[in-house]
C-alpha positions in Angstrom: 24.8 -4.3 4.8 24.4 -4.8 8.5 21.0 -5.5 10.0 20.2 -5.3 13.6 17.0 -5.3 15.7 16.7 -3.4 19.0 13.8 -4.8 21.1 12.5 -2.4 23.8 9.4 -2.8 25.9 7.0 -0.8 24.0 8.7 -0.4 20.6 11.2 -2.0 18.3 13.9 -0.6 16.1 14.9 -2.3 12.8 18.2 -0.9 11.5 20.3 -1.4 8.4 23.8 0.1 8.4 24.6 0.8 4.8 27.0 3.3 3.1 25.4 3.2 -0.3 23.3 6.4 -0.2 23.9 10.0 0.5 20.7 10.3 2.5 19.5 8.5 5.6 15.9 7.4 6.0 13.8 6.8 9.1 10.2 5.6 9.2 8.1 5.3 12.3 5.0 3.0 12.1 2.1 2.6 14.5 0.4 -0.7 13.6 -3.0 -1.4 15.1 -6.2 -3.3 14.5 -8.3 -1.5 11.8 -11.5 -2.9 13.4 -10.9 -0.8 16.4 -10.1 2.5 14.6 -11.5 4.8 12.0 -9.1 5.0 9.1 -10.8 8.2 8.1 -9.9 9.9 11.4 -6.4 8.3 11.3 -5.7 9.7 7.9 -6.7 13.2 9.0 -4.5 12.8 12.2 -1.4 11.7 10.3 -1.7 14.6 7.9 -2.2 17.1 10.7 0.8 15.8 12.6 3.2 16.6 9.8 1.7 20.0 9.1 2.0 21.6 12.5 3.4 20.8 16.0 3.4 22.4 19.4 6.7 24.1 18.7 6.2 24.8 15.0 2.6 25.9 15.2 2.4 27.5 11.7 3.2 26.1 8.3 5.8 28.9 7.9 7.6 27.9 11.1 7.5 24.2 10.0 8.9 25.2 6.5 11.8 27.3 8.1 12.7 24.4 10.4 12.8 21.9 7.5 15.1 24.3 5.6 17.4 24.6 8.6 17.6 20.8 8.5 18.7 20.9 4.8 15.3 20.3 3.4 14.4 17.2 5.4 11.5 15.5 3.6 8.6 14.2 5.6 5.3 12.7 4.8 2.8 10.3 6.3 0.8 7.4 4.9 -2.1 5.3 6.2 -2.7 1.9 4.7 -3.8 -1.5 5.7 -3.0 -5.2 5.1 -5.5 -7.7 6.3 -6.7 -6.3 9.6 -3.5 -4.3 10.3 -3.8 -0.6 10.1 -0.4 1.1 9.4 0.1 4.7 10.2 3.7 5.6 9.1 5.7 8.8 9.3 8.7 9.0 6.9 11.8 11.2 7.4 14.4 11.5 4.6 17.4 13.6 5.5 21.0 14.3 4.3 23.7 12.2 5.8 25.4 14.1 8.7 28.9 13.8 7.2 27.8 16.3 4.4 26.8 18.9 7.0 29.1 21.2 8.9 26.9 21.3 12.0 28.2 18.5 14.3 24.9 18.3 16.1 22.9 18.0 12.9 21.8 14.4 13.5 20.6 15.2 17.0 18.6 18.1 15.6 17.0 15.8 13.1 16.1 13.3 15.8 14.7 16.1 18.0 12.5 17.2 15.1 11.2 13.7 14.7 10.4 13.6 18.4 8.6 16.9 18.0 6.4 15.5 15.2 5.6 12.3 17.1 5.3 13.4 20.7 4.1 17.0 20.6 1.3 17.5 18.1 -0.4 20.9 18.1 -3.2 20.3 20.5 -2.9 23.5 22.5 -5.5 23.8 25.2 -6.6 20.3 24.2 -8.1 21.4 20.9 -7.3 22.3 17.2 -7.7 25.8 15.8 -10.9 26.2 13.9 -9.3 27.6 10.8 -6.8 24.7 10.6 -9.5 22.1 11.2 -11.7 23.6 8.5 -8.8 23.8 6.0 -7.8 20.2 6.6 -11.3 19.0 6.3 -11.8 20.7 3.0 -8.5 19.2 1.7 -9.6 15.7 3.0 -12.9 16.1 1.2 -11.0 16.8 -2.0 -8.9 13.7 -1.5 -11.9 11.5 -0.9 -13.6 12.8 -4.1 -10.6 12.4 -6.4 -11.5 8.8 -7.3 -14.4 10.2 -9.3 -12.1 11.9 -11.8 -11.4 8.8 -13.8 -13.5 5.8 -14.8 -10.8 3.4 -13.7 -10.5 4.7 -10.1 -14.3 5.0 -9.8 -14.8 1.5 -11.0 -12.2 0.1 -8.6 -13.7 1.8 -5.6 -17.3 1.1 -6.4 -16.8 -2.5 -7.4 -15.0 -3.4 -4.2 -17.8 -1.9 -2.2 -20.2 -4.0 -4.2 -18.2 -7.2 -3.8 -17.5 -6.7 0.0 -20.3 -4.6 1.4 -19.8 -6.0 4.9 -16.1 -6.5 4.9 -13.1 -4.2 5.6 -11.9 -5.2 2.1 -14.7 -3.1 0.6 -14.0 0.0 2.6 -11.8 2.9 1.5 -8.9 3.8 3.7 -9.8 7.5 3.2 -13.3 6.9 4.5 -16.4 8.7 3.2 -17.5 12.3 3.1 -20.1 11.5 5.7 -17.6 10.1 8.1 -15.3 13.1 7.5 -18.1 15.6 8.1 -19.1 13.9 11.3 -15.6 13.9 12.7 -14.9 16.3 15.5 -11.6 17.8 16.9 -12.1 15.6 20.0 -12.2 12.6 17.7 -8.8 13.5 16.2 -7.2 14.1 19.6 -8.6 11.0 21.1 -7.4 8.9 18.1 -3.8 10.2 18.7 -3.9 8.9 22.3 -5.6 5.7 21.1 -2.9 5.2 18.5 -0.1 5.4 21.0 -1.8 3.2 23.6 -3.2 0.4 21.3 -0.7 0.1 18.5 2.6 -1.7 18.0 5.3 0.8 17.3 8.1 -0.2 14.9 10.9 2.1 13.8 13.0 1.5 10.7 16.3 3.2 10.1 18.7 2.9 7.2 22.0 4.7 6.4 25.7 4.9 7.2 25.0 5.7 10.9 26.0 4.5 14.3 22.9 2.5 15.0 23.8 1.9 18.7 23.9 5.6 19.3 20.6 6.2 17.5 19.0 3.3 19.4 20.2 4.9 22.7 18.6 8.2 21.6 15.2 6.6 21.0 15.4 4.7 24.2 16.0 7.9 26.1 13.6 10.2 24.2 10.8 8.3 22.7 8.0 7.4 25.0 5.1 5.1 24.3 2.9 4.3 27.3 1.9 0.7 26.6 3.0 -2.7 25.5 0.8 -4.3 22.8 0.7 -8.1 22.4 -2.5 -8.7 20.5 -2.2 -10.8 17.3 -3.5 -8.9 14.3 -4.2 -11.1 11.2 -2.6 -10.1 7.9 -5.5 -11.7 6.0 -9.2 -11.0 5.8 -11.1 -14.3 5.4 -13.7 -13.2 3.0 -16.1 -16.2 2.2 -16.6 -17.4 -1.3 -19.6 -15.9 -3.1 -21.6 -17.3 -6.0 -20.8 -15.7 -9.4 -22.9 -12.7 -10.3 -23.0 -9.9 -12.7 -23.6 -6.2 -12.0 -23.9 -3.5 -14.7 -24.0 0.2 -13.9 -24.4 3.3 -16.0 -21.8 6.1 -15.8 -21.1 9.6 -17.1 -17.7 8.5 -18.4 -16.6 8.0 -22.0 -15.1 4.6 -21.5 -16.4 1.3 -20.2 -14.7 -0.5 -17.3 -14.9 -4.3 -17.0 -13.7 -6.0 -13.8 -13.9 -9.7 -13.3 -13.2 -10.6 -9.7 -12.0 -14.0 -8.5 -12.1 -15.2 -4.9 -9.4 -17.5 -3.7 -9.0 -20.8 -1.9 -6.1 -20.7 0.7 -2.6 -20.5 -0.7 0.4 -22.2 0.7 3.2 -19.8 1.8 5.2 -20.7 -1.2 2.2 -20.0 -3.5 1.5 -16.7 -1.8 5.1 -15.4 -1.9 6.4 -16.8 -5.1 4.0 -18.6 -7.4 1.3 -16.0 -7.4 3.8 -13.3 -8.6 4.7 -15.4 -11.7 1.0 -16.3 -12.2 0.2 -12.5 -12.3 2.9 -11.9 -14.9 2.0 -14.7 -17.2 -1.7 -14.0 -17.1 -1.9 -10.2 -17.1 1.0 -8.3 -15.6 3.9 -8.5 -18.1 3.3 -5.3 -20.0 2.3 -6.3 -23.6 3.6 -9.9 -23.5 1.1 -11.5 -21.1 -2.0 -13.5 -22.1 -4.5 -10.8 -21.6 -2.5 -8.3 -23.6 -2.1 -10.9 -26.4 -5.8 -11.6 -26.7 -7.3 -8.2 -25.8 -4.8 -5.9 -27.4 -2.4 -7.6 -29.7 -4.8 -9.7 -31.7 -7.9 -7.6 -32.1 -7.4 -4.3 -30.3 -10.4 -4.8 -28.1 -9.3 -2.6 -25.2 -7.2 0.4 -24.1 -5.5 -1.3 -21.2 -5.8 -4.6 -19.2 -4.2 -6.0 -16.2 -4.5 -8.9 -13.6 -3.5 -8.7 -10.0 -3.8 -10.8 -6.8 -4.7 -9.3 -3.4 -4.2 -12.3 -1.1 -4.7 -10.2 2.1 -8.3 -9.9 1.0 -8.5 -13.3 -0.6 -9.4 -11.9 -4.0 -7.9 -11.3 -7.5 -9.2 -9.3 -10.4 -8.8 -8.8 -14.2 -9.7 -5.2 -15.2 -10.1 -3.8 -18.7 -10.8 -0.4 -20.1 -12.7 -0.7 -23.4 -15.7 0.2 -25.6 -19.0 -1.1 -24.5 -19.5 -2.9 -27.9 -16.4 -5.1 -27.1 -17.5 -6.4 -23.7 -19.0 -9.7 -24.8 -16.0 -10.8 -26.9 -13.5 -9.5 -24.3 -15.1 -11.7 -21.6 -14.7 -14.7 -23.9 -11.0 -13.8 -24.3 -10.5 -13.4 -20.6 -12.0 -16.8 -20.0 -9.8 -18.3 -22.6 -6.7 -16.7 -21.0 -7.6 -18.1 -17.6 -8.4 -21.6 -18.9 -4.9 -21.7 -20.5 -3.4 -21.2 -17.0 -4.4 -24.8 -16.3 -2.3 -26.1 -19.2 1.1 -24.3 -19.4 3.4 -27.1 -20.5 4.0 -25.5 -23.9 4.8 -22.1 -22.4 7.9 -23.0 -20.4 10.1 -20.6 -22.2 7.7 -17.7 -21.6 7.5 -18.6 -18.0 11.3 -18.6 -17.6 11.4 -15.2 -19.3 9.0 -13.8 -16.7 11.1 -15.3 -13.9 14.2 -13.6 -15.4 12.3 -10.3 -15.7 11.3 -10.5 -12.0 14.9 -11.2 -11.0 16.0 -8.0 -12.8 13.2 -6.1 -11.2 14.3 -7.3 -7.7 17.8 -6.1 -8.5 16.5 -2.6 -9.0 15.1 -2.7 -5.5 18.7 -2.4 -4.1 18.9 1.1 -5.6 16.2 2.4 -3.1 16.9 2.8 0.6 13.1 2.9 1.1 12.6 -0.5 -0.6 15.4 -2.2 1.2 14.1 -1.0 4.6 10.5 -1.9 3.8 11.6 -5.4 2.8 13.4 -5.9 6.0 10.5 -4.5 8.1 7.9 -6.7 6.6 10.2 -9.7 6.9 10.4 -9.1 10.6 6.8 -8.4 11.4 5.1 -10.8 8.8 7.7 -13.1 7.5 7.8 -11.7 4.0 10.8 -13.1 2.2 13.9 -11.0 1.9 15.1 -10.1 -1.6 17.8 -12.8 -1.3 15.1 -15.4 -0.6 12.9 -14.2 -3.5 15.8 -14.6 -5.9 16.5 -18.1 -4.6 12.9 -19.4 -4.6 11.5 -17.7 -7.7 13.8 -19.9 -9.7 12.1 -23.0 -8.1 8.6 -22.1 -9.3 7.5 -24.8 -11.8 4.8 -25.1 -14.5 3.0 -27.5 -12.2 3.0 -24.9 -9.4 1.3 -22.4 -11.7 -1.3 -24.9 -12.9 -2.1 -26.0 -9.4 -2.6 -22.4 -8.4 -5.1 -21.8 -11.2 -7.5 -24.2 -9.5 -7.7 -21.9 -6.5 -9.3 -19.0 -8.4 -13.1 -18.9 -8.5 -15.1 -16.4 -10.5 -17.0 -14.0 -8.3 -18.5 -10.6 -9.2 -18.4 -9.5 -12.8 -18.6 -5.7 -12.7 -19.3 -3.6 -15.7 -19.4 0.2 -15.6 -20.9 1.3 -18.9 -19.9 4.4 -20.8 -22.3 7.2 -21.4 -24.4 6.7 -24.5 -23.0 8.7 -27.5 -19.5 9.2 -25.9 -17.8 6.1 -27.1 -14.0 6.4 -27.8 -12.4 5.0 -30.9 -10.6 1.7 -30.5 -7.0 1.9 -29.4 
């Protein structure tokens, strides 16, 4: 595995030369400040750019070209971490050595340039029919969270916990934002993205990376150099504990106990918190929450605990019957209190560290995961998998106990099931 970075004026290439996979993978990311953009418009733009281009102006033409390129896969994604808004385009294609066409790789790269540099903005507009179709699809995406009590509770509870913070806003935006969006907004956002975002390109495969870097240098144009520092954390202030109950049309109650966090050290953020998650509530059926809520009394259908340090919060969420809320809360508190005193659970902690090591080994079977790990290592300092394996072993019982002091109960959110539609215990 050979890693190399190419640093050009307005964009960077992060490459991994590796002969393990039959496919090659390229991802192109525009990383800007979410406070300066509408993620709703950006999501629309990213979907539009992979659907149609200036040259392949219909879906049929796009489909034919993808078939000509041996079913090249492409998709886009918009997500955020802290105040960073990531707009990423992914291209997964067959290695050129399996193709008779000697110019196949250049054709793939030309196709990528077509997607990135020549969106279908003929006459500086978007066709009415295409715009309406995509808006309808986007409305459907926005409303999908209402289809399950879990997804509805997660969206609604974060809006309640962080009403004035980016952490409480959905990346897809709202129906109102979408309806107010114009064609001009989308086109303007494309130019804003190119002018005000970092551009970082990741490439993995058994390829001549110097030649590909030369291609991008000669063909990819980005008009500006961005130097602004964009924080990877949102500093949400601590709130006093409070309880919020809401009625719902669902047949299952959702309980979410939020915690807000004191600052972590780098070691705590990258290593200790992962083991903390697994011991408390993210080790399938062997963690503390599963033991108390499912194994002993069958109080719930599912439970999990997770940490989102970029937003300075964590949460325990449980799907259960309304009659079990009170006793389940007691069990959750018991599980969290035990995280302060873990001396007797050394063996279990070591088991979780071993499980995590095995999980990390599986990451080497995915070109996407390998490239993502390298990318975030370069832009944020996230540990490489080799560093994870070295430092996870160093996490101690005392590290976990110290971290427990940094969790503070915040919002207790309960989305109550509809009367008369209670499920049987699982």
